[in-house]
C-alpha positions in Angstrom: -53.4 47.4 6.7 -55.9 50.2 7.2 -59.1 49.8 9.4 -62.4 50.5 7.6 -66.1 50.0 8.4 -67.9 47.2 6.7 -70.4 49.2 4.8 -71.6 49.1 1.2 -70.1 52.6 0.6 -66.7 51.3 1.8 -66.8 48.3 -0.5 -67.8 50.5 -3.4 -64.9 52.8 -2.8 -62.5 49.9 -2.7 -63.5 48.4 -6.1 -60.5 48.3 -8.3 -62.5 47.1 -11.3 -65.5 48.4 -13.1 -66.9 45.0 -14.2 -66.6 41.3 -13.5 -65.1 40.9 -16.9 -62.1 43.1 -15.9 -61.8 41.1 -12.7 -61.8 37.8 -14.6 -59.2 39.0 -17.1 -57.0 40.3 -14.2 -57.2 37.0 -12.4 -56.2 35.0 -15.5 -53.2 37.3 -16.0 -52.1 37.0 -12.4 -52.3 33.2 -12.6 -50.1 33.2 -15.7 -47.7 35.9 -14.5 -47.0 34.3 -11.1 -47.6 30.6 -12.1 -44.1 29.5 -10.9 -44.3 31.5 -7.6 -47.8 30.4 -6.3 -48.2 27.3 -4.2 -51.2 25.2 -4.7 -52.8 26.5 -1.5 -52.1 30.1 -2.6 -53.7 29.4 -6.0 -56.8 28.0 -4.2 -57.0 31.0 -1.9 -56.7 33.3 -5.0 -59.6 31.4 -6.6 -61.8 31.8 -3.5 -61.0 35.5 -3.3 -61.8 35.8 -7.0 -65.1 33.8 -6.7 -66.3 35.9 -3.8 -65.4 39.3 -5.2 -68.1 39.8 -7.9 -70.8 41.8 -6.0 -68.2 44.6 -5.7 -65.7 43.6 -8.5 -62.3 43.0 -6.9 -63.5 43.3 -3.2 -63.8 40.1 -1.2 -64.9 40.4 2.4 -64.7 36.8 3.6 -62.9 36.2 6.8 -59.7 34.2 6.8 -61.4 31.5 8.9 -64.1 31.1 6.3 -61.6 31.0 3.4 -59.6 28.3 5.3 -62.8 26.3 5.8 -63.7 26.6 2.1 -60.2 25.6 0.8 -59.7 22.9 3.5 -56.5 24.4 5.0 -55.6 26.0 8.2 -56.2 29.7 9.0 -52.5 30.1 9.2 -52.0 28.8 5.6 -54.6 31.4 4.4 -52.7 34.1 6.3 -49.4 33.1 4.6 -51.2 32.9 1.2 -52.7 36.4 1.6 -49.3 37.7 2.7 -47.6 36.2 -0.4 -50.4 37.7 -2.7 -50.0 41.1 -1.0 -46.2 41.0 -1.3 -46.6 40.2 -5.1 -48.9 43.2 -5.4 -51.9 41.1 -6.3 -54.1 42.0 -3.3 -54.4 44.7 -0.7 -55.7 43.7 2.7 -57.8 46.0 4.9 -58.9 45.5 8.5 -62.7 45.9 8.7 -64.8 46.7 11.7 -68.5 46.2 11.9 -70.3 49.5 11.3 -72.8 48.8 14.1 -70.0 49.0 16.6 -69.5 45.5 18.0 
């Protein structure tokens, strides 16, 4: 994991897709390709990541606590799901710091 500042410029530089349509097609392909490997919780985490990565296609900047709250699972379950998605090459995680220094 690399540490970055949470600025719009950073988010724009991290965008792996040029449009939401590309993002949607990729998510459908991932769900099909890894259908037998993803747990129900991991699929739900993937869906939340997908839903909240449209402003900058492919970039979601929700905290793991917020994702856990939305999915209705523990933070630890979200950490495991993100680790599994990262190991499969589906996501890349970055540590963000607030640009105003706190």
